[in-house]
C-alpha positions as CSV (number, residue, x, y, z in Angstrom):
1,M,-9.6,-20.4,26.6
2,P,-12.2,-19.4,24.0
3,I,-15.3,-17.5,25.5
4,E,-18.6,-17.4,23.7
5,V,-22.0,-16.0,24.6
6,V,-25.0,-17.7,23.1
7,D,-28.7,-17.2,23.3
8,N,-30.1,-20.6,24.1
9,S,-33.7,-19.9,23.2
10,A,-34.8,-23.3,23.8
11,E,-33.9,-23.0,27.4
12,S,-34.9,-19.3,27.5
13,R,-31.4,-18.2,28.7
14,F,-28.2,-16.6,27.5
15,E,-25.2,-18.8,28.2
16,I,-21.5,-18.0,28.6
17,L,-19.4,-20.8,27.3
18,L,-15.8,-21.6,28.1
19,D,-14.3,-24.0,25.8
20,G,-17.8,-24.9,24.7
21,K,-19.0,-25.7,28.4
22,V,-21.6,-23.7,30.1
23,A,-20.0,-21.5,32.8
24,G,-23.0,-19.3,33.5
25,F,-26.4,-18.3,32.4
26,A,-29.0,-15.5,32.4
27,D,-32.5,-16.8,32.5
28,Y,-35.2,-14.8,30.8
29,R,-38.9,-14.6,29.7
30,L,-39.5,-13.2,26.2
31,L,-42.6,-11.3,25.5
32,P,-43.6,-9.7,22.3
33,T,-41.9,-6.3,23.1
34,K,-40.0,-7.1,26.2
35,I,-37.4,-9.3,27.7
36,V,-37.6,-10.1,31.4
37,F,-34.4,-11.2,33.0
38,T,-35.3,-13.5,36.0
39,H,-31.9,-14.9,37.3
40,T,-28.2,-14.8,36.5
41,E,-25.8,-17.4,37.7
42,V,-22.0,-18.2,37.2
43,S,-20.6,-21.5,38.4
44,P,-18.6,-21.1,41.5
45,E,-15.2,-22.1,39.9
46,H,-15.7,-19.2,37.4
47,E,-16.8,-16.5,39.7
48,G,-14.9,-13.2,39.9
49,Q,-13.7,-13.5,36.2
50,G,-16.1,-10.9,34.8
51,L,-18.1,-13.6,33.0
52,A,-21.6,-12.4,34.3
53,G,-20.9,-8.8,33.1
54,R,-19.8,-10.0,29.7
55,M,-22.8,-12.3,29.3
56,V,-25.3,-9.6,30.5
57,K,-23.7,-7.0,28.2
58,H,-24.1,-9.3,25.3
59,A,-27.9,-10.1,26.3
60,L,-28.7,-6.3,26.7
61,E,-27.0,-5.5,23.2
62,E,-29.1,-8.3,21.6
63,A,-32.2,-6.9,23.4
64,R,-31.4,-3.4,21.9
65,D,-30.7,-4.7,18.5
66,A,-34.2,-6.5,18.5
67,G,-35.9,-3.4,19.7
68,L,-37.0,-5.0,22.9
69,T,-37.4,-3.2,26.2
70,V,-35.8,-4.8,29.4
71,Q,-37.3,-5.6,32.8
72,P,-34.5,-6.7,35.1
73,L,-36.1,-8.8,37.9
74,C,-32.7,-10.2,38.4
75,P,-30.7,-8.0,40.9
76,Y,-27.5,-8.6,39.0
77,V,-29.0,-7.4,35.8
78,A,-30.6,-4.4,37.5
79,S,-27.2,-3.4,39.1
80,Y,-25.4,-3.9,35.8
81,I,-27.8,-1.4,34.0
82,E,-27.3,1.0,36.9
83,R,-23.6,0.8,36.5
84,H,-23.7,1.2,32.7
85,P,-26.1,4.1,32.0
86,D,-25.9,3.5,28.2
87,F,-28.4,0.6,28.8
88,K,-30.8,2.6,30.9
89,G,-32.8,3.6,27.8
90,L,-33.8,0.0,27.6
91,L,-35.7,-0.1,30.7
92,D,-39.4,-0.9,30.3
93,D,-41.4,2.3,31.1
94,S,-43.5,0.4,33.7
95,V,-40.3,-0.4,35.7
96,S,-39.8,2.0,38.5
97,G,-36.3,2.9,39.6
């Protein structure tokens, strides 16, 4: 089953698509130099398949490529960054942790 992660900027969220259908999303607020992740969710029938991690990794890579800092208000995104130290350099300086 094809898996794709897309930035649905019209809805201010990254989406993970399975066979073209939304299986999960990561909401964000885009500021001039920062992206604030507010909520991550995967539909119950797709939980436990690693989709949230795949989606968040993609979103963080896009933020890095765009030169944005990251503020993870979403607990999932915060824990993902904690578990993947290569993304800690993206954290906004004003974020304590």
